[in-house]
Each structure stands twice: as structure tokens, then as C-alpha cells.
C-alpha positions as CSV (number, residue, x, y, z in Angstrom):
1,X,-0.1,0.0,0.0
2,X,1.4,3.4,-1.1
3,X,1.6,6.0,1.8
4,X,0.7,9.4,0.8
5,X,3.1,12.1,2.4
6,X,2.5,15.8,2.5
7,X,5.2,18.4,2.9
8,X,3.8,19.3,6.3
9,X,4.0,15.6,7.6
10,X,7.6,15.5,6.5
11,X,8.2,18.9,8.2
12,X,6.5,17.7,11.4
13,X,8.7,14.6,11.5
14,X,12.0,16.6,10.9
15,X,11.1,19.1,13.7
16,X,10.0,16.1,16.0
17,X,13.5,14.5,15.5
18,X,15.2,17.9,16.1
19,X,13.3,18.5,19.2
20,X,14.1,15.0,20.6
21,X,17.7,15.0,19.6
22,X,18.8,18.7,19.7
23,X,20.2,18.4,16.1
24,X,19.1,18.0,12.5
25,X,18.8,14.4,11.0
26,X,21.3,13.1,8.5
27,X,19.7,12.0,5.2
28,X,20.0,8.3,6.4
29,X,17.9,9.3,9.3
30,X,15.4,11.2,7.2
31,X,14.8,8.1,5.2
32,X,13.9,6.2,8.3
33,X,11.9,8.9,10.0
34,X,9.7,9.6,7.0
35,X,9.5,6.0,6.1
36,X,11.1,5.7,2.5
37,X,13.7,3.3,1.2
38,X,16.2,5.4,-0.6
39,X,18.0,8.5,0.1
40,X,17.1,10.0,-3.2
41,X,13.6,10.3,-2.0
42,X,14.9,11.9,1.4
43,X,16.8,14.5,-1.0
44,X,13.5,15.1,-2.9
45,X,11.6,16.0,0.2
46,X,14.6,18.0,1.6
47,X,14.6,19.9,-1.7
48,X,10.9,20.7,-1.3
49,X,11.4,21.9,2.3
50,X,14.4,24.1,1.1
51,X,12.0,25.7,-1.6
52,X,9.2,26.2,0.9
53,X,11.7,28.0,3.2
54,X,11.3,25.5,6.0
55,X,14.9,24.5,5.8
56,X,18.0,26.3,4.9
57,X,21.8,25.5,4.6
58,X,24.2,27.2,6.7
59,X,27.7,28.5,5.5
60,X,29.1,25.0,5.8
61,X,26.3,23.3,3.7
62,X,24.5,21.8,6.7
63,X,20.8,21.6,6.9
64,X,19.1,23.9,9.5
65,X,15.6,24.9,10.4
66,X,14.7,28.5,9.3
67,X,12.7,29.0,12.6
68,X,13.5,27.6,15.8
69,X,10.7,25.1,16.9
70,X,11.8,25.6,20.5
71,X,10.8,29.3,20.3
72,X,8.3,30.6,23.0
73,X,5.5,33.2,22.8
74,X,6.4,36.5,24.4
75,X,3.0,37.2,26.2
76,X,3.7,40.7,27.4
77,X,5.4,42.4,30.3
78,X,5.3,41.8,34.1
79,X,6.0,44.4,36.8
80,X,8.7,43.2,39.1
81,X,7.7,46.2,41.6
82,X,4.2,46.8,42.9
83,X,1.5,44.6,41.3
84,X,0.0,46.3,38.2
85,X,-2.9,45.1,36.1
86,X,-1.9,43.5,32.8
87,X,-3.6,41.5,30.2
88,X,-1.8,38.7,28.4
89,X,-1.4,39.2,24.6
90,X,0.9,37.4,22.5
91,X,3.5,40.1,21.4
92,X,6.0,38.1,19.6
93,X,7.9,34.7,19.3
94,X,11.1,34.5,21.0
95,X,13.9,31.9,20.4
96,X,16.2,31.9,23.4
97,X,19.1,30.6,21.0
98,X,18.6,33.8,18.8
99,X,17.8,36.1,21.7
100,X,20.6,35.1,23.8
101,X,23.5,34.1,21.3
102,X,24.4,36.8,18.7
103,X,27.1,34.8,17.1
104,X,26.8,31.1,17.5
105,X,29.9,30.2,15.4
106,X,32.0,32.0,18.0
107,X,30.1,31.3,21.2
108,X,30.1,28.6,23.9
109,X,28.7,27.8,27.4
110,X,30.4,27.4,30.6
111,X,28.9,26.3,34.0
112,X,30.0,28.7,36.7
113,X,31.7,27.7,39.9
114,X,32.5,30.0,43.0
115,X,30.9,33.3,44.1
116,X,33.3,35.8,42.8
117,X,30.7,37.5,40.4
118,X,27.6,37.2,42.7
119,X,27.1,40.9,42.9
120,X,26.9,40.9,39.1
121,X,24.0,38.5,39.4
122,X,26.3,35.4,38.4
123,X,25.9,32.5,40.8
124,X,27.3,29.1,41.2
125,X,25.8,26.6,38.8
126,X,24.6,29.4,36.5
127,X,25.5,29.0,32.7
128,X,27.2,31.7,31.0
129,X,27.4,32.4,27.3
130,X,31.0,33.4,26.2
131,X,31.6,35.1,22.8
132,X,35.2,34.6,21.7
133,X,35.3,37.1,18.9
134,X,34.0,40.1,20.8
135,X,36.5,42.8,21.9
136,X,36.4,43.5,25.6
137,X,35.5,46.9,26.7
138,X,36.1,48.4,30.2
139,X,33.5,47.0,32.4
140,X,32.8,43.9,30.4
141,X,32.8,40.6,32.2
142,X,35.5,38.3,30.5
143,X,36.8,34.9,30.7
144,X,40.5,35.2,31.1
145,X,43.5,33.2,31.5
146,X,45.8,35.1,34.0
147,X,49.3,33.7,34.5
148,X,48.1,30.2,33.8
149,X,44.8,30.2,35.7
150,X,41.3,30.6,34.3
151,X,39.0,33.3,35.8
152,X,35.8,35.2,35.0
153,X,36.0,38.8,36.1
154,X,35.2,42.5,35.2
155,X,37.7,43.8,32.6
156,X,39.0,47.1,33.9
157,X,41.6,49.1,31.7
158,X,43.5,52.2,33.2
159,X,45.7,53.5,30.5
160,X,47.9,50.5,29.8
161,X,47.1,48.6,32.8
162,X,44.4,45.9,32.8
163,X,43.0,44.8,36.2
164,X,40.4,41.9,36.7
165,X,38.0,42.8,39.2
166,X,35.5,40.5,41.1
167,X,32.0,41.4,41.8
168,X,32.2,40.4,45.4
169,X,34.3,42.4,48.2
170,X,35.9,39.2,49.6
171,X,38.1,39.0,46.6
172,X,40.9,41.3,45.6
173,X,41.6,42.8,42.1
174,X,43.9,40.7,39.9
175,X,46.8,42.3,38.2
176,X,48.5,39.9,35.7
177,X,52.1,39.3,36.7
178,X,53.2,37.9,33.3
179,X,50.4,36.7,31.0
180,X,46.9,37.7,30.4
181,X,44.8,36.1,27.5
182,X,41.2,37.2,27.1
183,X,39.2,34.2,25.8
184,X,36.0,35.9,25.4
185,X,33.2,38.3,26.8
186,X,30.4,36.9,28.9
187,X,27.2,38.0,27.0
188,X,24.5,36.5,29.1
189,X,23.8,34.2,32.2
190,X,21.3,31.6,32.4
191,X,19.7,30.5,35.7
192,X,17.3,27.6,36.0
193,X,15.2,27.7,39.2
194,X,13.5,24.3,39.1
195,X,14.4,21.0,37.5
């Protein structure tokens, strides 16, 4: 019996694979998930999805989704001070990947240990996004290798002198004795309150 497939069916199956595995399927996996026997049929459906604007190819030729299926609805604003009346209305769709990461090809995640940046709102077990190609400015939080040790601190430049400063009065400023290498600038912090 011949199975009739629609573009929407194939799209849903590829998105379901992406949501489950956190990556796009290979052509072999596409043949399996859409229930066909040959890769040429998988290529046919991928071409249709590319034409429809559902899929695109990145700079390296890998398939990606044009819209992030993990994007959430932005339902308005909430007052963090005194209670205010507000009606929920869908304002936009927000993908956290796109919102938090400006340059994914030059960014990575790190899990935080220690409390030296607590007054900057960065706590132990938070996750920070580090952008490697961003030039640090005075007051940016950076990931740095100082005299062979890695740390995350405020980047403070006074003339030609660079000091790394904690956001916790328990810790003294760090002035590099020999080597300082800035690996990247912290662009966002992520905290999960419940498992």
C-alpha cells in the first residue's frame, strides 16, 4: 500500500527529530523517519522543504531549520515592583538561542563555579554564554587566563594597565604578573530555578 506524504507531514517529523535529539537528522535518518527506502527520496523532500523556506543550508552546507521550533511566545510584560494590572497578549515569538546568542559560531557555554561574580548576578551553577570574537571593553565581564589560571571577572583598563575585578568584596583585584589572555566576553547568564 502506497503511503501518501505531505510536505507538512515530513516537516513535522523532521522537527520532532530535532526537538528530541537537539540536532538535525542526517539523510539516512530522514529516510527512516519519513518511512522511505532511498536517500534520493529523502533528497527530494529536503529540496521541497528548502524551496518552501522551512529548511536552509548554513555556511558549511549543513541543513538547519529557518525557525527555531523551541521558540516561545512573548506574552507581554510583568511588573517586578508593585502589582499592576496587565492583560496577556501575544507580542512576539522569541527563540532563546537567537535572543541570547548573537554569534553562535564564536560562542560557547560554561558552567559557573564559585561566588566571585555574585554581585553581578552570576551565581554558582549558572551557565554563562561566552563570545570569543567580541573585543572586551572597560567594565565587560570576561573569561580570562591570568598567569596560567582561568577566571571570570570584570575587565578594567586604566591607561595601559588591565585589572580583573571581582563582583564580590571578598576578592581582591587581579593584576597579571606575566600573562593575560582574554578568551571571550560574557554576553548572557542563564539560571534555572526548578528541575
